[in-house]
N, C-alpha and C positions, 0 to 999 in steps of 0.2 A: 483626526490624529489618534494614534494608538495611545492607550493610557500609560503603559510602562515605558514606551520608547518616545513619547512626545517631547521630552526634554532633550532628545538627541536630534530633533528635527526630522525624524523619519515619518513619512506619510504612508501608512499602511491602509490603502483603500479597500483591499480584500478583507472582509471580515468573516471569521468562522462563526457558525452557530450550530446548534444541535441537529439541524437538518442537513448538514454537510459532512457529518461523519457518523459512524455507528456507535451508539451508546453500549455500555457493557452488556446489558441483556440482549441487545440486537446482535452483538458479536457472538454471544453464547448460542443464540438462535441459529445464526449462520453456520457455526461450527457444528451444531447438532444436525442441521440439514446436510452439511458436507459429509459427516460421519455416517449418516443414513444412506447416502447415494454413492459414496466413493467407489465401491466395488462395482456397481452397476453403470455408473456414468463417470468413469475415472477422468477423462479428458476435461469435462466441464468443472468438476470439482477441483482439479488441479489448478485450473485457470483462477478460480475464486480464491483458493488458498494462496496462490502466488500474489494475487492482488493485495491480500491482507498481510502477508508476511514479507513482502518486498517494497511495498509502496510504489510499485511501478505503475505507470499509466497504461491504459488498455492497449494502445498500439505498441508500447514497449514490450508488453507480454507477448503480443502476437508476433513480434520480431525475434523472439528468442530462438536461437538455433541450437541444435544438438551439441555443437562444439562450445557453446557458452556454459555448459555445465562443467564445473571443476570438481572432479571426483576427490581429489586430495583434500581440498578445503571444504567440500560439501557446500558449494556456493554456486550462484548463478550470476553471469555477467549480463548486465542490463545496458543496452545502447541508449543513451540519452536522446530525447526528442525535445523539440521546442527550445532549442539552445541550451539544454541542460547537459551536464557532464555524464559520461559513462561511469558506471560503478559496478562493484562486485559485492553482492549481498549474501551473507551466509544463510543457509536454510536449516530449519530443524531437521534432524536426522531422518525421521519418518517421512517428511515431505520430500526431501532429496531423494531417498530411496524409491519412493513411489514415482516421482518424476523421471528418474533415470530408468526405472522398469518400463514406464509408459513410452519413453522415447524409443525403446527397442522394438516397439510395435509399429512405429511411424515410418512411412517412406519419406525420403527427401531430407533436406537439411533443417527445415523448420520444425519446431516441436509442435506448434499448434497451427495446422494449415487450415484456418478458418478466416472469415472476413470480420471486419470491425462490426458490421450489423449483426452477424451471427453471435458475436460475443455479447452484444447487448440483449439479444434474445435470451441467451443463457442467463444473464444477470436477471432479466425480468422473470424468468422461471424460478430462480433460486433465491433471490434477494429476500431477506427477512422482513424488510420494511420498504416502502416506496421512496428509496433514495437512489441517487445516481451511482454508477460503478466507481466513479471518481471518489466517492466517499470512502472507499477502501484505502486509497492513498492518504487521505486526511486522517483516517483512523490509525494507520500505521505510524504516521508522523506524531500524532498526539500520544499514542502509547509509548513510542520511543522516547519522546521528550519527558513524559511523566516518569519513565523508568530511570533515565539517566541525567536529566536536567542539563544535558550537553547539547546546546544549540548548534555547535559546529558539527557534531556527530549527525544530527538530523539533517543539516545542510548536505553533507557528504552522501548520506543514505538516499536523499531524494534527488540528488544530482543538481541541486541549485548552484548556479554560478555566483549568485549574489546573496549574501546572507540576509539581506532585507526581505527577500521572498520567504525565508524560513522563519523570520521573527513573528510572523502571524501566529505560529503554534506557541511559542513561549508567551506571547502576549495573551492569547486565549487562555492557556492553562493558568497562568499567573492571575488573570482577572477572576476566573472561576474559583480558584483555590482561595484567593483573598476574600472574595465576596462570601464564600461558604464559611470562612473563619469568623467574619464580622456579623453575619446574619444568624448563623446556627448556633 
């Protein structure tokens, strides 16, 4: 049972730990890698930035189409997978501009016309530590929850249909913060 939600009778079997998301120094390292290679390897760096800034799953990123970019709101429409909801995520101005500029060089409707396996090769090349690509989704969720303390907002941003799937982030952040207060 989860510590914070156990009195609600919620069973959170999936447990986060530091191996499932990027720590702050690892995020800094990834951003440094991206800034070093963004001009030489734009597509691959954009994929990594989208993972970190949208919390989208690998296949959700690969499914993004040119028409999913909303110039007015500087956002990207993410089609939910695995039973999750579709959502529209605002992007930082520089990321949106680079993404839009990149799409002008791409033929077809898809923004990233690569395979799932190729995405994982890209991740293996650029990742700052040996963690899975999915760690970007967890990193996004933890950062958003820490910034807002709004579980409903994290639920919407991740496309979760059921908030119990999102509670793992609140539980993890709460537990880490409380332990830090008590021990340090």
